[in-house]
C-alpha positions in Angstrom: 0.0 0.0 0.0 1.3 3.4 -1.0 1.0 6.4 1.3 0.6 9.9 -0.1 3.6 12.2 0.1 4.0 14.4 3.1 3.6 18.1 2.8 6.4 20.4 3.9 4.4 21.4 7.0 3.9 17.7 7.9 7.6 17.1 7.2 8.7 19.9 9.6 6.4 18.6 12.3 8.1 15.2 12.4 10.1 14.6 15.5 13.6 16.1 15.4 13.4 17.0 11.7 13.1 20.8 12.2 15.9 20.7 14.8 18.2 18.9 12.3 17.4 21.2 9.5 18.0 24.3 11.6 21.3 23.0 12.9 22.4 22.0 9.4 21.5 25.5 8.0 23.4 27.3 10.8 26.4 25.0 10.5 26.5 25.3 6.7 26.1 29.1 6.9 29.1 29.2 9.3 31.1 26.9 7.0 30.4 28.9 3.8 31.2 32.1 5.6 34.5 30.7 7.0 35.6 29.4 3.6 35.8 33.0 2.2 36.4 34.8 5.5 39.6 32.9 6.3 41.1 33.8 2.9 40.2 37.5 3.3 41.5 37.3 6.9 44.9 36.0 5.7 45.1 38.6 3.0 44.1 41.4 5.4 46.5 40.5 8.2 49.5 39.2 6.3 49.0 40.7 2.8 50.2 37.4 1.2 48.4 35.6 -1.6 50.7 32.7 -1.1 49.7 32.3 2.5 46.1 32.8 1.6 46.4 29.9 -0.8 47.9 27.6 1.8 45.2 28.6 4.3 42.5 27.7 1.7 44.3 24.4 1.2 44.5 23.7 4.9 40.8 24.4 5.3 39.8 21.6 2.9 42.5 19.1 2.2 43.0 17.5 5.6 39.3 16.8 6.0 39.0 15.3 2.5 42.1 13.1 3.2 40.6 11.5 6.4 37.0 11.4 5.2 37.0 7.6 4.9 38.1 7.4 8.5 35.4 9.9 9.4 32.8 7.7 7.7 33.8 4.7 9.7 33.7 6.7 12.9 30.2 8.0 12.0 29.0 4.4 12.0 30.5 3.8 15.4 29.4 6.9 17.4 26.1 7.8 15.6 25.4 10.7 13.2 24.0 13.1 15.8 26.9 12.7 18.2 29.4 13.1 15.3 27.8 16.2 14.0 27.7 17.7 17.5 31.4 17.0 18.0 32.1 18.7 14.7 30.1 21.8 15.5 31.6 22.0 19.0 35.2 21.7 17.7 34.6 24.2 15.0 33.1 26.7 17.4 36.1 26.3 19.8 38.7 26.6 17.1 37.2 29.6 15.3 36.8 31.3 18.7 40.4 30.6 19.5 41.4 32.1 16.1 39.3 35.2 16.9 40.8 35.5 20.3 44.4 35.1 19.1 43.8 37.8 16.5 42.3 40.2 19.0 45.3 39.7 21.2 47.6 40.2 18.2 49.1 36.8 18.8 48.2 35.2 15.5 51.1 34.0 13.3 51.1 32.2 9.9 52.1 28.8 11.5 49.4 29.2 14.2 46.8 30.2 11.6 47.6 27.2 9.4 47.5 24.9 12.4 44.1 26.1 13.6 42.6 25.9 10.1 44.0 22.4 9.5 42.6 21.1 12.7 39.3 22.8 11.9 39.2 20.9 8.6 39.6 17.5 10.2 36.1 17.2 11.7 34.2 18.7 8.7 33.3 15.4 7.1 31.3 14.4 10.1 28.6 17.0 9.6 28.6 16.7 5.8 27.9 13.0 6.0 25.9 13.1 9.2 22.9 15.0 7.8 22.7 12.6 4.8 22.6 9.7 7.3 20.0 11.3 9.6 17.5 12.5 7.1 16.5 9.1 5.8 16.5 7.8 9.4 14.1 10.5 10.6 11.8 10.9 7.6 9.6 8.0 6.3 9.7 7.1 2.6 6.7 9.3 1.5 8.5 12.4 2.8 12.1 11.8 1.6 11.7 13.5 -1.7 10.5 16.7 -0.1 13.1 16.4 2.7 15.9 16.1 0.1 14.4 19.0 -1.9 14.3 21.2 1.3 17.8 20.3 2.2 19.2 20.9 -1.3 17.4 24.2 -1.7 18.5 25.6 1.6 22.1 24.4 0.8 22.0 26.3 -2.5 20.7 29.5 -0.8 23.4 29.3 1.8 26.0 28.9 -0.9 25.0 32.4 -2.2 24.3 34.1 1.1 27.3 32.8 3.1 30.2 34.3 1.1 28.2 37.6 0.7 27.6 37.9 4.4 31.3 37.0 5.2 32.5 39.7 2.8 30.1 42.3 4.3 31.2 41.5 7.9 34.9 41.6 7.0 34.4 45.0 5.4 32.3 46.5 8.2 33.6 44.8 11.4 36.9 43.3 10.5 38.3 39.8 10.5 38.3 39.1 14.2 34.7 40.1 14.7 33.7 38.0 11.7 35.4 35.0 13.1 33.6 35.6 16.4 30.3 35.7 14.5 31.1 32.4 12.8 32.0 30.8 16.1 28.6 31.9 17.5 26.8 30.4 14.5 28.6 27.0 15.1 27.6 27.2 18.8 24.0 27.9 17.9 24.0 25.0 15.5 25.3 22.7 18.2 22.6 23.9 20.6 19.9 23.3 17.9 21.2 19.7 17.5 21.1 18.9 21.2 17.5 17.6 21.2 18.5 14.8 18.9 20.7 13.3 21.6 21.5 9.7 20.5 19.2 9.7 17.5 20.5 8.0 14.5 21.7 4.6 13.4 24.7 3.1 15.2 26.5 -0.2 14.9 29.1 -1.8 17.0 32.4 -2.0 15.3 34.3 -5.3 15.6 37.0 -4.4 13.1 39.8 -2.0 13.4 38.7 1.6 12.5 41.5 2.0 10.0 40.6 -1.4 8.3 37.0 -0.3 8.0 38.0 2.9 6.4 40.4 1.1 4.0 37.6 -1.4 3.1 35.4 1.5 2.2 38.0 3.1 0.0 38.6 -0.3 -1.7 34.9 -0.7 -2.4 34.8 2.8 -4.0 37.7 2.0 -6.2 36.0 -1.2 -7.4 32.9 0.6 -8.5 33.2 2.7 -11.8 30.3 4.9 -10.9 31.6 5.8 -7.5 35.1 6.3 -8.9 33.7 8.8 -11.4 31.7 10.7 -8.8 34.8 10.9 -6.5 37.0 12.3 -9.3 34.3 14.7 -10.4 33.7 16.0 -6.9 37.4 16.3 -6.2 38.0 18.4 -9.4 35.0 20.6 -8.5 36.5 21.2 -5.0 39.9 22.0 -6.6 38.4 24.6 -9.0 36.3 26.1 -6.2 39.4 26.4 -4.0 41.3 28.2 -6.8 38.5 30.7 -7.3 38.2 31.3 -3.6 41.8 32.7 -3.5 42.1 34.0 -7.1 39.1 36.2 -7.1 39.8 38.2 -3.9 43.5 38.6 -5.0 42.4 39.8 -8.4 39.9 42.3 -7.0 42.5 43.6 -4.5 45.2 44.1 -7.1 43.2 45.2 -10.1 40.2 47.0 -8.7 41.5 48.4 -5.4 41.5 46.3 -2.3 40.9 48.9 0.3 42.1 47.1 3.4 43.9 44.4 1.4 47.1 46.1 0.2 48.9 43.4 -1.9 52.4 44.5 -2.8 54.8 42.5 -4.8 57.0 42.1 -1.8 54.1 40.8 0.3 53.1 38.3 -2.3 56.6 36.7 -2.2 56.6 36.2 1.6 
């Protein structure tokens, strides 16, 4: 027997769905803001496009490298707990970055270290919401749940960088980092009602072996290999634009607070 699809109102009234979507939106907004803000922060404070490029790399590459391990960990601890751990870690690290900047204690090595550690937990939230939505939403409502999740994601992709640039221009880098940390904290608070919600399974194998088995399975499947290569190339092109566009604007159109001299670009 087939059931009629759920309306969006019915979908949002399901237990924990509204809390999950709110937490996801706040976390994604913070993540999209951070992706641009950290590049502008590095350019503004150190006036070095080279350092900005390394910062953008550090904000993405470590998380992508350990994503198979994060997936195996997600199965062990549960999606809600993993997402909460990621949001908490991000809030603490970004707050630490803002505090170090306010105290004028931030250095290039410290900046790179904080951003790299920030990147390590990012796969937990990205995969966690994809795990929780099918668990919380019955089959008749999953199409609309995916549509709602995708549409809000697309909107945040536009709003996040714009808001980050506006805050950097009006309030400065440290205040922007503080706002991003607050968003991560609010996302974690919104997720608290989920508690231990989500599928979990006891792991009897070594965590690293499970991660390696997942990678081996992906490599054996042509469709999955194609998706992995395509997504990786998309991320690389996005990362290049994330640094190249601000540097181009600062150099060619006038950067205001981002004076990029030839000497600074070589440091």
